[in-house]
Structures are given as C-alpha cells and as structure tokens.
N, C-alpha and C positions, 0 to 999 in steps of 0.2 A: 800296723796294729796287731796285737797278739790275740789270738782267738781263745775263747774260753776253754775249748777242748785241749789245746796245747798247754795252757796254763795248768790245767788239772793234771795232766800227765806229768808235767815237771814236778809239781808238788808231791804227787804220789811217789815218785822215784826217790826224792829226798827223804820223805818220811819213812819209807820202808828201809832205807839204808841198804839197798840191794848191793851186796859185795860178792855176788856170785860171778860177776864179770867186771868189766871196766865201765866207768861212767864218763862220758865225754861232756865237755862244756865248752862253750865259746868264750874266749877271753876278751872279746871286744875288738881284737885285731884280726879275727877270722881264724887264728890257730886253735888246735884242739889238743887237750892233754888228758891222759887216762892213767890210773893207778890200779894196782890189783890188790887183792886180799886184804880184808879186814878194815879197810879204810872207810870212814864215814864222812860224807860230805853234806854240808848244809848250805843252801842257797836261798837268799831273800830277794824276791822280785816285786818291785812296786807295780801299781796298776797301769802304768804306761809301758811296762816291759823293760824298765831300767833296773839294773842290779842295785838293791839297797844295802846289802851287806852279807857276809858269809861267816859261818862258824864251823869248827871241826874239833872233835875230842881226841881222836886217835890217829887221824889221817890227814891227808891233804884236803884243803878247802877248795871246792870247785865252783867256779862262777859260771852260772847258766844265763846265756843271753838268748832269748827266744825270738827277738825281733827279726832275726835273719833266717830263722828255721821254721817259724810258724807258717803254715799254708794260709792263703787268703780265704776268708769266709765272707761271702757277700749276702748271706741270708738276712742280715739285719741292717744292711746299708741302704741308703737312698741315693738314686742316681738321677741326675737332671739331664735330660736330652734336649739340646737347643735345636729346635726345627724351625726357627724363624725364617729360614730360607724357603721353606715349603708353606709358610703361612700360619705356624702355630707352635706351641711349646708343649712337650710331653713331660709329665711328672709321675714318679713311682712312689707308691705308698709304702713306707718302711716296714709296716706291719703285716701287709697282705701281699705285697709285691706287685699289685695291680697298678697299671698306668693309665693316664687320661691326657687328652690333647685339647687345648683351647685354640680355636681359630681366630685369626685377626683379619677381617675382610679388607680393611683399609690398606694392610700391608701387602695384599695380594696384587693390587694394581698400583697404588701410590698416585693415582690421577683423579682429580675432582671432576664431577660431572660437568659437561659443557654442551652448549648448543652446537650440534653438528656431530655428536658422538653416536648418533643413531638410536638413542634411547629417549623416550619422552620422559623428561624429568619434571619435577614440580615447577610450576610457572611457565611450562612450555605447552603450546597447543599441539605441536607436531615436531618431528625430528626425523628427516629422511637422510640424515648423514651427509655424505658428500654431495647429494642431490639437492640439498637446500639451495635455493636461489631466489632472487627477487622477482624473477619471471616464472617461477614454478608454484606448485600447489602449496609448498611449505617454504616460507620466506627464509632469508639469511638470519632472521631474528627468531626463528622457530615459531612463527605465527601463521595460522592458516590463511591463505590468500582469499581476500574477499573484495567484491566491487566496492569502490570507495576508499581503498587503502592507499591510493596514489601509486600502485604498482601494477603494471600491466602483466597479467597472467597470460603467458604465451599460449596461443591456441584456444583460449577460452574468452578472454577479453580483447576487444579491438582497441580500447583506450581506457584510461583511468585517470581522471583529473580530480579525484577526491570529491566527486560531486558533479552536478550539471555544469557544462561550459558551452560555449558557442560551437564547439566541435565535438563534444562528447556528451552522450545522453546519460541520464541518471543510471541506466542499466549497463553502462560501460560499452555500449555499442556506438559506432561513429554516427554523429548527427547528420541526418539527411532528410529533407522533406520527402514524405511519401514512405517513411519507414515505420509508420503507425506508432511512433513514440513522440509525445508532445515535448518539445524543448523550447521553453519560453526564452531562455538565454540566447538562443539562436534566432530569435525573432518570429518564431512560429506562434500563431494564434490557435491552430488546430493541426491535427495530422491523423487522418483516417486510413492511412496506408495506401491511398491512391492519389492520382494527380489530375483526375478529370473533374471539371467543374459541374455544378448542379447538385451536389450532395452536401451543401453547407460548408465545404472546405475546398478551396480552389487549388490550383497547381503550384501555388506559392505558399501553401499552408497558411492562408489568411481566411478567416471566417467570411463566408458569403451570406449576403442578404438575398434571399430568393424572393422573386416578385411573381405573384399569381394574378393573371388577368382573367377577364370574363370568359367562361366557356359555356355557360348555361347549365352546368352540372356540378356536383360536389367533387372537389379535388381533395386528395389526402397526401400526406408525407410524414415519414417517420423522422423523428429528431435523432441526431447523432448520439452515440452512447455517452459522450462527455457533457451533454447539455444539462444544465440545472435550472435554466430560465430561458425565456424567449421574449424578445422585444418585437412587438407586433404593431403595425400600423394598418389601419383599414379606412378605405374610402367608399362611401356609399354612392349609388348610381344617381344620375340625374333623372328627373321626371320627363315624360314625353312632351314634345312640342305639339301645339294644337293646330288644326286646320281652320282657315278662315273661309268665308263665303267666295272669295276670289281664287280659291284653291291653293293659296299660299300657305306654307307651314311656318308658324312662328317658333322661335327658340324660347318658349316661355315656361318650360319645365323647371321646377325648382332644382337647384344644384344639390349635389350629395354632400353629406357631412364627413367629418374626419374624426377619428378616435385612435388613441395610441396608449400603450402601457406595456409594462414588463410583468411577465406572468411566470409563476413557478411551474416547472415542468420536471419530468424525469427523463433521463436518457432512454431513447427507444420509444417514447410516447408517440402516438399517432395524432397528428392534427387534421381535422377536417375543415376544409376552407371553402366557403361559399361566397363568390364574388358577385355582387348585384349587377343586374342588367338594366339598361335604360328602358324607360316606359315607352310603349308604342303609340304613335299618333293614331287617334281614333280606334284605339285597340286595347289589348291587354297590358297588364302591369309587368314591370321588369321582374326578372328572375330573383327569387328570395324575398318575396313579401310584397312587391308593388301591387297597389290595387288597380283594377281594370277601369278604363275610361270608356268613352263612347263617341258618337258622331259629334264633330266640332270640338271634341275635348281630347284627352290623352291619358294613358295609364301612368300611375306613379312609378318612380324608380325604386328598384330593389335594394335592400340593405346588403352590406358586405359584413360577414361575421366569420369568426373562427371558433371551432368546437373542439373540446378535449374530453376524451373518455366515452364519446358516443356521437350520434348525429341528431339528437333531439334538441328542441329549443332550450331545454333546461341544461344542455351541455355547452352553451355558448359562453365564452370567457371575454369576448370583446365584440362590440357591434357598432357599425357606423350607419347612421340613418340615411335612407334614400329620399330624394325630393318629390314633392307632389306634382301631379300632372297639370298642364295648362289647360285653358279653355278660351276658344275664340268664337267663330261663327260670324253672325251679322247682328250687331256690331261686336266689338272686343268685349270678352267676358272675364278677363283676368288671367293671372299666372299662378303656377303652383308654388307652395311655400318651400323654402330651403330645408333640407334634412340636416340632421346632426345636432350637437349640443345635448344637454340634458333634457331640453324640451325643444321639439322641432318647431319650425316657424309655421304660422297659419298661412293658408292660401290667400289670394288677392281676388277681389271681384271685378277689377277693372273699372269701377265706378258704376257698375250696372245695378247695384242695390241688392244683389243676392248674397246669401251668406256662404262664405268659403268654408272649406274644411279646416278643422283645427289641427295643430301639431301634436304629436305623441309626447308623452311624458315618461317619467320613471315609474309611474304607478298605473297609468291607463292609456288606452288608445285615444287619439285626437277625436274630438266630437264631430258629429256629422254636420255638414253644411246644409244648404237649402235642399228640401225634399225633391227627389228621392235619394239624397246623399246618405252615406252610412259611416258609422264611427269606425275608427281603427281598432285594432286588437293586438295582443301580444304577438309580435313577429310579423304582423300583416297590416297593410294599409286598407282603408275602406274602399269598396268597389261599387260598381253600379248594381242597383237592387231593383229587379223587376223591369227596368228600362235602361238602355245605354244612351239615351239621347241627352246630349250636352253635359255629359258627366266628366268631371276631372277626378281622377283616382288619387287616393292617398299614398304617400310614400311608405315603403317598408322601413322597419327599424326594430329597436328593442320593443317599443310599442309603436305601431304604425299610425300615420296621420289619417284624418277623416277625409271622406270624398264629399263632393258637392255638385248640385245642379247649377249650371250656368255660372260657375265660379271655379277658381283653382282649388285643387286638393291640398291638404296639409302635409308637412314633412314629418318623417319618422324620427324618433329619438335615438341618440347613441347611448352606449353603456360600456363601462370598463370593468365591471365586476370587482374582483379582489386584487386587481393589478396594482403595481406601484409606479410612481413617476407617470401618472395618467394625465391625459388632456383630451379635450374634444373641442371641435370648432364647427360652427354652422356654415353650410353652403360653400364648399371649396372645390367640388369635383364635378366636371362636366362629363357627359357620355356615360359609359359603363364604369363600374367601380374597379377597385384594385385593392390587393392586400400584399404586404410585405412581411416576411418573417426572418428574424435573425436570431439564431440560438446563442446562448451565452454559457461559457464554461462555469 
C-alpha cells in the first residue's frame, strides 16, 4: 500500500518539473531510467498505486511505481493478534492504536465440572476430590454421608441398613441388648443400658412386671424414661380371723378385692405403693386403712393402692379394698365381708341377730353395724369405738367398710380412677395384699 506521504512527494516532483537533475522511476520491472536537462515528465498514479498513464511535452515520459519504494506506515492500520492459546483475543483500535483483550474461561480448561474434581459444584453437597468414597464423609456421588443412607461411614458408623434392622440400630450402632438403644426389630421391648433385673427391663431387654409385697410401709419406685403408661394390678388384704371361746382361731376374715387398670404416666414419674396388711386377731386393723377389732373379733384388712404425684389419699390412682374382720366368741358371731368391687360386701352375723358392718361404696364408707360399731370413711374401715369387746373391724378401701359389735365387719370398696381397661372383683385375695406394676412404652 502506498503511504500518503510518498504519494504527495511523487506528485510534487512531477508538478514542479524539476530538471535540475535526473528523475528516476521504476518501470514495473525493477529497472531505473533517468534523463538530463530540460525534460519534463508526467506520471499518473491511481489510488491503488498502479500507473494510470503518462504524458511528456518535450522529454521522455517517466513511469513512477511507488508500490515498491514507499515505506510502510502502520499508523492507520488495524492488527489482530490471535491469543486464543492464552485464553483470549487482542484487538487494536485503528484510530487510537489502543488494544483490548477478551478472555474465554471455557477455553482455558476445556473440561466440564464433575463430581470428584475437588470443587463443590451446583447440585453437589460436598466434593473431596480423590478422597470421595462410599465409606468416607463425602460419598462417591458427592453427597454428605449420613446415618440411614445405607453406606457405612468408616470410623463413625458401625453399620447402616438404611433404618432399623435386627442387627443395626436406628442410630447406626450395632444392635445389642444393654446398649441403651431400643430396637424393636431385634425383639427388644426395652433397653435401659443395663442388664440387671429389677428396674422394669431385664437382661434380655424384656419389660419386667415388678411385684410389691407387704412391708408395712410406703414403697416407691421411679418409672423408666420411656414409660408413657403403667398397667397396675392391686389386691387388697384379707380381714383377720376371730378367736373362739375354745381358743381356736377361725379363718373368717373377708377376702381382699382385686382392681386393675392402665394409667397415664410420664417417664421418670415416682409411684408410691402401699400394700395392705392382713387384720390381726383380737387386735388392730391391717396396714393401710383396716379398722381395729377387739376381743373375740379381728381387725379389718388393709387396702392396697398406688399413688402418683404425692402420698395423700387424693393422689391414689387405683385402690383394691380389704376384707372385714371376723367375729367368733361363744357362740359363733359371723364373718367379715369381702373387699373389692365398686361396693364392698357387708359382713355376716352368723345367725346371731346382730347387725354386721356394711360395705364401702364409691361415695361413702360402709354403715356401722350393731353398737358400738362405727361407719367406714374415705380410705379407712370402721374401728372399735370406746370398747374393743367383740368388735369386727371394717376393711380399708377407697371407702372403708363399717365395724360391728358381735358380727363381722364390712369390706372396703375398690376404685380405678381415670384408668382404661379397668376391672374389679370382690373377694379374691387371702392374707396380705399385693401390687404389680408394668410400665408401657
């Protein structure tokens, strides 16, 4: 390309007809010709640098070809620099000469993101690169290892069966009785972390039903943390047997009653358990509400009950009534009434014509028998009043039975409160009472 500067110089030389020396031109073959003195040359050059024509009036016509003699001028040119190998393209502005580069990040690597590249890409939870593994914290699918994913995370999980199985706990530890993790699939009913019996969960992880016998005092036990209910059975105590004039003692005390039900509880609740005692011959009533008897008679049997939230009568949740005390002497004066049921049984007068003590109900104590008998009350059987001669005491219960002179005392009533699946039976227990407790998950 002919530069503008070279073109102007050529034109000026022709126009001036400079004949002071020689004028050289290139003839298209690379040869140069010059003439001297007085000759005038005219050269026509087109815009592309190609000779269009020449004229001469007195001398030799000279053809000027500037395409091979013009120096390069890059001030107005645009240069494209291909830098694709370095990740971009550089472009020069033809007017200012300034250049700019556009980067292409995709061409820098040429590899699409993938699980295992060490970068957490969209839809990946993790990516530890070559460390990804199905037994590691980041799985081969770039998912964070969790218990229940059916993959065993080495050093953290002992097993993983995607949930509870007979050999694997829900927390991905190996199932074993005594590990404090309840696994129903493995046949466990409970698991308190121990294998010793007596805490409602035995060494085979089977729920225990604990039995409480008569001690003459309040017993207590805390329910396991997993308990939501308790199935409780209570047996009231029998009334005492009376002494006859021949010094023999009859087994004529009324039998204790039975009560059962399932009761709402909370894990860790404390139950207070009172097991009724059998009434004494010619003596006091049994532990937990039995009414006292007297000579030729006997005391009533105590009720058995369980209390929740405290040790008051108002804290009772289940009660089994105790039987009334018998009455003998010379001649026979009757037997005590059986305890239990919603209404305890009345005592018996043995055909002697005296009025026996009445059974307790859900609302009141049993009425008194022949004077000086006494009526029963909430939680207590009637006792001897003023004189202990020939008295049969009333049995303890929700409401106790009445006592009587020269006749048997009445039995106490049972009560199941707000329990479900409840039942009660009159007269089923001889001797002292009993209570059983079975917690339910």
